[in-house]
MIBA-19995 format. One line per 2 residues: their letters; for each residue x, y, z of N, C-alpha, C. Coordinates in steps of 0.05 Angstrom, whole numbers, padded with zeros to 5 digits. Example, Ala and Ser with C-alpha at 12.3 -4.5 7.8 and 13.67 -1.06 7.14 Angstrom:
BEGIN
as	00264,-00114,00156,00246,-00090,00156,00264,-00066,00156  00257,-00045,00142,00273,-00021,00143,00258,00001,00157
//
This chain:
BEGIN
ms	00235,-00371,00521,00239,-00353,00499,00226,-00325,00509  00244,-00305,00500,00235,-00277,00506,00207,-00268,00494
ki	00194,-00250,00506,00169,-00240,00491,00174,-00219,00469  00155,-00220,00456,00154,-00204,00428,00143,-00178,00439
lf	00152,-00156,00433,00136,-00129,00432,00119,-00120,00407  00098,-00121,00411,00078,-00110,00393,00068,-00079,00397
hk	00056,-00069,00375,00044,-00045,00372,00014,-00047,00360  -00006,-00038,00371,-00032,-00044,00364,-00043,-00018,00352
mh	-00047,-00017,00326,-00055,00007,00314,-00084,00004,00298  -00098,00025,00290,-00116,00023,00271,-00118,00049,00253
gl	-00124,00042,00223,-00135,00064,00208,-00164,00059,00202  -00178,00082,00210,-00207,00080,00214,-00221,00053,00215
gn	-00209,00041,00235,-00221,00012,00245,-00209,-00007,00236  -00196,-00006,00215,-00177,-00028,00200,-00154,-00033,00220
df	-00158,-00057,00235,-00136,-00053,00256,-00111,-00077,00249  -00089,-00067,00263,-00060,-00079,00258,-00050,-00086,00283
vi	-00035,-00108,00285,-00015,-00115,00304,00014,-00110,00291  00029,-00095,00298,00052,-00087,00284,00079,-00099,00303
id	00095,-00114,00286,00118,-00122,00303,00142,-00112,00291  00162,-00098,00302,00184,-00087,00288,00212,-00107,00294
qr	00216,-00118,00271,00234,-00136,00272,00264,-00124,00269  00263,-00101,00266,00294,-00082,00263,00303,-00079,00288
vn	00288,-00083,00314,00295,-00082,00338,00310,-00107,00346  00336,-00100,00361,00357,-00116,00366,00353,-00130,00391
nd	00340,-00154,00393,00342,-00171,00421,00339,-00195,00409  00341,-00221,00428,00339,-00245,00426,00315,-00260,00417
ai	00300,-00243,00427,00269,-00252,00415,00268,-00247,00389  00267,-00222,00382,00266,-00216,00351,00284,-00228,00331
dn	00303,-00236,00339,00327,-00250,00327,00320,-00277,00319  00300,-00290,00338,00294,-00321,00334,00269,-00320,00327
fe	00255,-00299,00323,00224,-00299,00312,00222,-00302,00282  00207,-00326,00275,00203,-00333,00252,00172,-00331,00245
id	00157,-00317,00226,00132,-00315,00218,00125,-00337,00198  00103,-00353,00204,00093,-00370,00182,00060,-00368,00182
kr	00048,-00382,00165,00021,-00378,00163,00009,-00385,00186  00017,-00410,00200,00001,-00419,00226,00005,-00396,00249
la	00029,-00383,00254,00034,-00362,00271,00018,-00337,00268  00016,-00331,00239,00003,-00304,00233,-00029,-00309,00238
qk	-00035,-00332,00232,-00067,-00339,00241,-00073,-00336,00269  -00056,-00344,00285,-00061,-00349,00317,-00056,-00319,00325
ic	-00038,-00299,00315,-00034,-00275,00329,-00057,-00256,00320  -00067,-00262,00293,-00090,-00245,00287,-00115,-00254,00300
dr	-00119,-00271,00307,-00142,-00292,00320,-00154,-00269,00347  -00177,-00262,00342,-00192,-00245,00366,-00198,-00256,00389
qf	-00202,-00286,00387,-00209,-00300,00412,-00184,-00313,00427  -00167,-00320,00415,-00142,-00334,00424,-00117,-00324,00418
gv	-00117,-00299,00403,-00091,-00284,00399,-00089,-00259,00407  -00078,-00239,00397,-00075,-00211,00401,-00103,-00199,00389
gc	-00106,-00204,00363,-00133,-00195,00349,-00125,-00172,00331  -00131,-00178,00304,-00130,-00155,00284,-00137,-00162,00255
dq	-00137,-00143,00239,-00147,-00157,00212,-00124,-00164,00199  -00104,-00152,00202,-00074,-00158,00185,-00054,-00156,00209
li	-00031,-00171,00204,-00006,-00171,00219,00017,-00160,00201  00026,-00142,00216,00047,-00124,00200,00075,-00135,00210
il	00094,-00137,00195,00126,-00142,00207,00137,-00121,00188  00153,-00107,00207,00173,-00085,00199,00205,-00100,00198
kp	00219,-00091,00177,00243,-00104,00175,00262,-00085,00163  00287,-00086,00161,00308,-00071,00146,00304,-00075,00119
sd	00307,-00052,00105,00308,-00052,00074,00329,-00037,00062  00340,-00046,00039,00363,-00032,00023,00349,-00020,00002
ka	00325,-00017,-00001,00309,-00003,-00020,00292,00024,-00011  00291,00024,00014,00272,00043,00029,00282,00045,00058
dl	00269,00061,00071,00277,00067,00101,00271,00040,00116  00246,00026,00107,00243,00002,00123,00225,-00013,00101
rm	00224,-00041,00109,00204,-00061,00092,00177,-00064,00109  00158,-00072,00099,00132,-00079,00110,00124,-00106,00095
di	00119,-00122,00117,00108,-00151,00105,00080,-00152,00121  00064,-00160,00104,00035,-00162,00109,00020,-00186,00111
yn	00005,-00194,00132,-00003,-00226,00133,-00039,-00215,00141  -00052,-00234,00128,-00081,-00231,00130,-00090,-00251,00153
vd	-00113,-00247,00159,-00124,-00266,00180,-00122,-00291,00179  -00124,-00299,00149,-00121,-00329,00143,-00092,-00338,00141
gt	-00073,-00319,00145,-00043,-00327,00143,-00031,-00319,00114  -00053,-00314,00094,-00039,-00311,00066,-00025,-00281,00071
aa	-00005,-00276,00053,00008,-00255,00047,-00004,-00234,00031  00000,-00210,00031,-00019,-00186,00021,00012,-00172,00010
sa	00001,-00158,-00016,00023,-00142,-00031,00023,-00113,-00018  00001,-00097,-00007,00002,-00077,00001,-00020,-00068,00021
cg	-00020,-00050,00041,-00042,-00042,00054,-00041,-00009,00058  -00058,00007,00048,-00059,00031,00050,-00064,00039,00083
na	-00079,00029,00091,-00086,00038,00122,-00058,00032,00140  -00045,00008,00130,-00021,-00004,00150,00001,00017,00141
sr	-00001,00026,00118,00023,00048,00115,00022,00068,00124  -00007,00081,00128,-00011,00106,00142,00000,00098,00173
cv	-00009,00074,00186,-00001,00076,00214,00028,00066,00219  00042,00053,00198,00072,00052,00198,00087,00083,00196
vs	00078,00098,00181,00086,00125,00179,00085,00141,00205  00058,00141,00220,00049,00149,00245,00066,00141,00265
lm	00075,00113,00262,00095,00094,00286,00118,00115,00286  00127,00114,00256,00157,00126,00258,00158,00151,00266
ga	00135,00169,00263,00135,00198,00270,00149,00211,00255  00153,00207,00223,00167,00224,00210,00163,00213,00181
dc	00168,00227,00160,00163,00221,00133,00185,00198,00124  00177,00176,00113,00193,00154,00107,00183,00141,00081
ti	00201,00122,00071,00192,00103,00051,00186,00080,00059  00171,00063,00050,00166,00036,00060,00165,00017,00035
et	00180,-00006,00038,00184,-00027,00014,00163,-00040,00020  00144,-00049,00000,00124,-00071,00004,00131,-00091,-00020
ng	00116,-00110,-00022,00109,-00131,-00048,00104,-00118,-00071  00080,-00097,-00064,00072,-00085,-00085,00084,-00058,-00094
gi	00109,-00051,-00083,00127,-00030,-00091,00136,-00012,-00068  00151,00010,-00074,00153,00028,-00053,00134,00051,-00050
is	00128,00050,-00026,00106,00073,-00021,00121,00094,00002  00115,00121,-00006,00128,00138,00009,00109,00157,00024
gs	00112,00159,00048,00092,00173,00072,00099,00197,00081  00079,00216,00086,00084,00243,00097,00072,00244,00124
ws	00086,00252,00146,00077,00247,00173,00068,00278,00182  00044,00276,00193,00036,00298,00210,00020,00288,00237
kn	00019,00302,00259,00011,00293,00284,-00019,00276,00282  -00040,00290,00267,-00065,00283,00266,-00073,00272,00241
nc	-00053,00271,00216,-00059,00259,00194,-00039,00253,00179  -00039,00233,00162,-00015,00218,00148,-00025,00212,00117
av	-00008,00223,00098,-00013,00219,00071,00007,00199,00064  -00004,00182,00041,00018,00163,00029,00018,00165,00002
nm	00039,00164,-00017,00038,00158,-00041,00041,00131,-00052  00016,00121,-00060,00012,00094,-00065,00022,00083,-00092
gk	00033,00105,-00108,00043,00098,-00132,00021,00096,-00153  00030,00082,-00182,00013,00083,-00204,-00010,00069,-00199
ah	-00031,00071,-00212,-00053,00051,-00220,-00045,00031,-00248  -00051,00007,-00242,-00049,-00009,-00266,-00069,-00023,-00275
fn	-00078,-00019,-00304,-00100,-00023,-00314,-00100,-00051,-00333  -00077,-00056,-00345,-00075,-00079,-00364,-00082,-00107,-00349
wd	-00094,-00125,-00360,-00104,-00146,-00352,-00083,-00166,-00343  -00061,-00166,-00353,-00044,-00181,-00341,-00026,-00169,-00316
ei	-00029,-00146,-00307,-00021,-00133,-00286,-00043,-00130,-00266  -00061,-00143,-00268,-00084,-00143,-00248,-00076,-00173,-00225
pl	-00068,-00191,-00238,-00075,-00206,-00264,-00102,-00219,-00268  -00109,-00221,-00292,-00138,-00237,-00300,-00128,-00263,-00313
ay	-00144,-00276,-00313,-00141,-00308,-00330,-00138,-00302,-00356  -00153,-00280,-00372,-00150,-00273,-00403,-00161,-00246,-00408
pv	-00154,-00235,-00427,-00165,-00205,-00432,-00192,-00197,-00434  -00200,-00177,-00422,-00224,-00167,-00427,-00223,-00140,-00424
dn	-00246,-00122,-00426,-00255,-00098,-00421,-00248,-00088,-00393  -00228,-00082,-00382,-00226,-00076,-00355,-00239,-00057,-00346
mn	-00255,-00040,-00357,-00271,-00016,-00348,-00303,-00029,-00344  -00309,-00051,-00360,-00333,-00065,-00356,-00331,-00095,-00361
ip	-00324,-00107,-00337,-00318,-00138,-00337,-00346,-00155,-00349  -00340,-00171,-00368,-00371,-00182,-00378,-00374,-00203,-00363
ma	-00379,-00206,-00338,-00380,-00223,-00320,-00406,-00220,-00300  -00421,-00232,-00287,-00432,-00229,-00269,-00438,-00246,-00238
wd	-00440,-00236,-00217,-00439,-00253,-00196,-00467,-00249,-00181  -00482,-00268,-00179,-00510,-00265,-00173,-00522,-00244,-00188
di	-00534,-00219,-00178,-00542,-00202,-00194,-00524,-00173,-00195  -00495,-00179,-00192,-00476,-00159,-00193,-00462,-00162,-00218
dg	-00459,-00141,-00234,-00443,-00135,-00254,-00432,-00111,-00269  -00416,-00114,-00287,-00409,-00081,-00295,-00383,-00073,-00280
ga	-00365,-00091,-00264,-00344,-00086,-00252,-00319,-00075,-00264  -00306,-00059,-00258,-00282,-00048,-00269,-00261,-00061,-00250
vv	-00235,-00065,-00263,-00213,-00073,-00248,-00190,-00056,-00249  -00171,-00059,-00227,-00150,-00042,-00227,-00129,-00053,-00202
nv	-00107,-00053,-00206,-00081,-00058,-00190,-00072,-00036,-00176  -00074,-00030,-00149,-00060,-00005,-00134,-00041,-00019,-00117
gn	-00026,-00040,-00122,-00012,-00052,-00106,-00026,-00080,-00096  -00051,-00079,-00097,-00067,-00103,-00090,-00085,-00105,-00116
ph	-00098,-00127,-00125,-00117,-00126,-00146,-00144,-00120,-00133  -00162,-00100,-00152,-00190,-00093,-00141,-00210,-00097,-00167
iv	-00235,-00108,-00157,-00257,-00100,-00175,-00276,-00082,-00162  -00287,-00060,-00175,-00302,-00044,-00166,-00329,-00041,-00180
ff	-00351,-00045,-00163,-00379,-00044,-00173,-00392,-00015,-00166  -00404,-00001,-00178,-00419,00022,-00172,-00449,00018,-00179
gn	-00462,00028,-00156,-00497,00022,-00156,-00509,00040,-00138  -00537,00038,-00131,-00547,00049,-00113,-00540,00041,-00084
qs	-00551,00051,-00067,-00544,00049,-00038,-00548,00022,-00029  -00566,00004,-00040,-00570,-00019,-00035,-00546,-00040,-00040
ll	-00528,-00029,-00059,-00505,-00047,-00071,-00489,-00052,-00045  -00486,-00032,-00025,-00467,-00034,-00007,-00470,-00057,00013
ek	-00497,-00069,00016,-00508,-00090,00029,-00496,-00114,00017  -00490,-00117,-00009,-00481,-00140,-00026,-00448,-00148,-00017
ce	-00435,-00129,-00002,-00411,-00136,00005,-00411,-00163,00018  -00423,-00164,00044,-00420,-00191,00058,-00434,-00212,00046
is	-00453,-00211,00024,-00469,-00230,00014,-00455,-00247,-00016  -00439,-00221,-00027,-00427,-00238,-00051,-00399,-00235,-00053
gl	-00386,-00218,-00032,-00359,-00212,-00030,-00338,-00237,-00034  -00345,-00254,-00016,-00329,-00280,-00017,-00328,-00297,-00047
ki	-00353,-00296,-00059,-00356,-00311,-00084,-00335,-00293,-00105  -00337,-00269,-00102,-00323,-00253,-00120,-00293,-00252,-00120
at	-00287,-00249,-00095,-00264,-00252,-00086,-00242,-00278,-00092  -00256,-00298,-00094,-00244,-00327,-00098,-00249,-00337,-00125
dp	-00262,-00322,-00143,-00273,-00331,-00169,-00237,-00338,-00181  -00234,-00357,-00198,-00211,-00364,-00210,-00205,-00346,-00237
ff	-00228,-00334,-00242,-00219,-00310,-00265,-00193,-00293,-00256  -00196,-00287,-00228,-00173,-00268,-00215,-00153,-00287,-00207
vn	-00129,-00286,-00215,-00110,-00305,-00217,-00103,-00304,-00187  -00093,-00281,-00176,-00086,-00285,-00147,-00106,-00278,-00129
gv	-00131,-00282,-00135,-00156,-00274,-00119,-00160,-00237,-00122  -00178,-00228,-00110,-00183,-00198,-00114,-00197,-00188,-00088
na	-00197,-00161,-00091,-00211,-00150,-00066,-00235,-00137,-00083  -00260,-00141,-00069,-00285,-00134,-00081,-00295,-00105,-00069
nf	-00301,-00086,-00086,-00308,-00060,-00073,-00339,-00057,-00086  -00357,-00050,-00061,-00387,-00044,-00073,-00389,-00014,-00066
ah	-00397,00001,-00083,-00396,00033,-00084,-00419,00046,-00090  -00430,00066,-00075,-00450,00082,-00081,-00440,00111,-00081
is	-00444,00128,-00100,-00431,00159,-00103,-00460,00174,-00102  -00457,00190,-00074,-00476,00213,-00070,-00473,00237,-00085
hd	-00499,00250,-00083,-00499,00280,-00091,-00474,00299,-00090  -00463,00293,-00066,-00445,00313,-00054,-00414,00301,-00060
ni	-00413,00285,-00082,-00385,00282,-00089,-00371,00254,-00071  -00388,00250,-00055,-00375,00226,-00035,-00383,00199,-00044
ih	-00358,00185,-00044,-00360,00154,-00052,-00369,00139,-00025  -00390,00126,-00020,-00394,00111,-00001,-00386,00076,-00006
ln	-00368,00065,00007,-00356,00041,00001,-00354,00020,00022  -00361,-00005,00015,-00358,-00028,00033,-00337,-00049,00017
vw	-00319,-00060,00031,-00297,-00075,00014,-00295,-00102,00032  -00299,-00124,00011,-00289,-00151,00020,-00258,-00152,00011
er	-00245,-00159,00035,-00217,-00158,00030,-00208,-00188,00022  -00195,-00202,00003,-00185,-00222,00003,-00169,-00231,00026
ga	-00177,-00253,00040,-00159,-00265,00058,-00163,-00252,00089  -00186,-00231,00087,-00193,-00214,00110,-00224,-00216,00112
ga	-00238,-00214,00089,-00266,-00208,00093,-00270,-00183,00094  -00298,-00178,00103,-00304,-00151,00106,-00293,-00133,00130
tm	-00278,-00109,00123,-00265,-00097,00144,-00285,-00068,00147  -00272,-00051,00170,-00285,-00027,00170,-00274,-00007,00151
ac	-00252,-00010,00143,-00243,00008,00117,-00219,-00004,00106  -00216,-00004,00085,-00194,-00015,00064,-00180,00009,00050
gt	-00154,00013,00053,-00141,00037,00043,-00136,00032,00013  -00126,00012,00002,-00122,00006,-00027,-00146,00000,-00037
ga	-00169,-00005,-00022,-00199,-00010,-00036,-00204,00024,-00042  -00204,00041,-00024,-00209,00065,-00024,-00195,00079,-00050
ca	-00170,00072,-00053,-00152,00085,-00075,-00168,00070,-00106  -00170,00045,-00101,-00178,00033,-00127,-00207,00043,-00136
ta	-00227,00045,-00118,-00249,00058,-00122,-00251,00085,-00131  -00235,00102,-00121,-00233,00134,-00127,-00221,00134,-00156
vi	-00198,00117,-00157,-00187,00119,-00188,-00205,00116,-00206  -00221,00094,-00202,-00241,00081,-00225,-00262,00104,-00225
ai	-00272,00111,-00206,-00293,00134,-00206,-00281,00160,-00218  -00259,00161,-00214,-00249,00187,-00231,-00244,00183,-00257
kk	-00233,00168,-00266,-00232,00152,-00292,-00255,00152,-00308  -00277,00144,-00297,-00305,00143,-00307,-00318,00172,-00307
rl	-00307,00191,-00294,-00314,00214,-00293,-00341,00219,-00280  -00340,00199,-00257,-00368,00197,-00233,-00362,00222,-00212
vl	-00335,00224,-00204,-00326,00244,-00187,-00304,00256,-00199  -00296,00283,-00182,-00270,00297,-00186,-00258,00290,-00167
sp	-00228,00294,-00167,-00203,00290,-00155,-00201,00319,-00142  -00194,00318,-00114,-00197,00294,-00096,-00223,00283,-00087
at	-00224,00261,-00081,-00250,00249,-00076,-00251,00239,-00051  -00273,00245,-00034,-00273,00233,-00008,-00290,00204,-00005
vr	-00275,00186,00008,-00286,00162,00007,-00294,00154,00032  -00319,00145,00041,-00334,00142,00068,-00337,00114,00068
qr	-00326,00100,00090,-00325,00076,00097,-00340,00073,00124  -00345,00049,00130,-00352,00043,00159,-00340,00057,00185
gg	-00311,00057,00180,-00296,00068,00201,-00290,00098,00195  -00297,00113,00172,-00287,00142,00171,-00280,00147,00142
dl	-00274,00165,00133,-00269,00179,00113,-00231,00181,00104  -00231,00174,00083,-00203,00180,00067,-00209,00199,00047
vi	-00188,00215,00042,-00185,00231,00014,-00166,00223,-00002  -00173,00214,-00028,-00157,00208,-00053,-00152,00228,-00076
sw	-00129,00229,-00081,-00124,00249,-00105,-00114,00230,-00125  -00121,00238,-00154,-00107,00218,-00172,-00115,00235,-00199
qe	-00097,00235,-00216,-00096,00243,-00243,-00088,00223,-00266  -00100,00221,-00285,-00089,00198,-00303,-00064,00200,-00310
gg	-00049,00178,-00303,-00021,00175,-00309,-00007,00185,-00286  -00018,00191,-00266,00000,00207,-00242,-00003,00181,-00217
di	00008,00192,-00198,00015,00177,-00170,-00014,00176,-00155  -00022,00160,-00141,-00050,00159,-00120,-00039,00164,-00093
im	-00049,00189,-00083,-00047,00203,-00060,-00065,00195,-00040  -00066,00184,-00016,-00081,00180,00001,-00078,00192,00027
sg	-00098,00203,00043,-00097,00218,00066,-00116,00215,00082  -00109,00208,00106,-00129,00206,00132,-00115,00198,00150
pa	-00128,00193,00179,-00120,00187,00201,-00105,00163,00208  -00088,00161,00225,-00075,00133,00240,-00075,00135,00269
ty	-00088,00114,00282,-00087,00114,00311,-00075,00094,00327  -00061,00105,00344,-00045,00087,00360,-00064,00076,00389
vf	-00064,00046,00389,-00081,00038,00411,-00071,00040,00435  -00049,00014,00433,-00036,00006,00455,-00014,-00010,00449
ng	00006,-00019,00467,00028,-00039,00458,00022,-00057,00476  00040,-00080,00475,00041,-00104,00493,00064,-00119,00485
ef	00062,-00148,00491,00082,-00167,00488,00071,-00195,00495  00079,-00210,00478,00067,-00242,00478,00093,-00262,00473
np	00089,-00286,00481,00107,-00308,00478,00099,-00323,00458  00113,-00321,00434,00101,-00337,00408,00099,-00370,00417
ee	00107,-00378,00436,00109,-00413,00438,00079,-00416,00458  00070,-00393,00471,00045,-00397,00488,00024,-00387,00472
i	00021,-00375,00448,-00004,-00362,00435,-00015,-00386,00417
//
């Protein structure tokens, strides 16, 4: 079997293997992704290695389609950092179809902005197992409570607290992300707002764990912080991999801006991985 070309990119250290299935060759035509193969490609010891695998396909609704696979092989609906990387890879403004909706991106050499669409707050849009106050979930995990939920293409719960809350990400993230109260699982965001209007954020991503940065997590956290009047728009969200700038007004679209970095390209034989 011929080898598959891939691109390795990252957005603030949140890294991706990107395979463009729109390329016309025998290897791509016969290439089918499944959960097991996604896991093997994402594996950092025995595969190429990444937080998420991105498959680009033709679309009749946008310029292209983006399918997203987590390290555990499960599918994700949207990914903000991957969206910026795809816009950068295209080298032009473009629209991207995802399972979470259509994302539009604006390209520039050093920075990409993507319109992530609307924020959804209704309990059945997250979705949750039953209706609750979505701005103050009446549940606690360990000593963490007061979470707010929103769907920005992916479901998120956001907690605000002092700086020590950031350390809870790797302690309590998995427990929260897999709680059956969240019908499709949830991404858990642990945030601290400093005096200079900067949101400091760590995210446990469902299916991927703690990552250097999460684009939809930055969007979700900024939206909740703006809605609660904890920060003003645009808000800077600082993660371990760097900063994103999120703009949002009630009822409007979420605009995320930040860098996207091309690392290298390569090829592999799916039968040997």
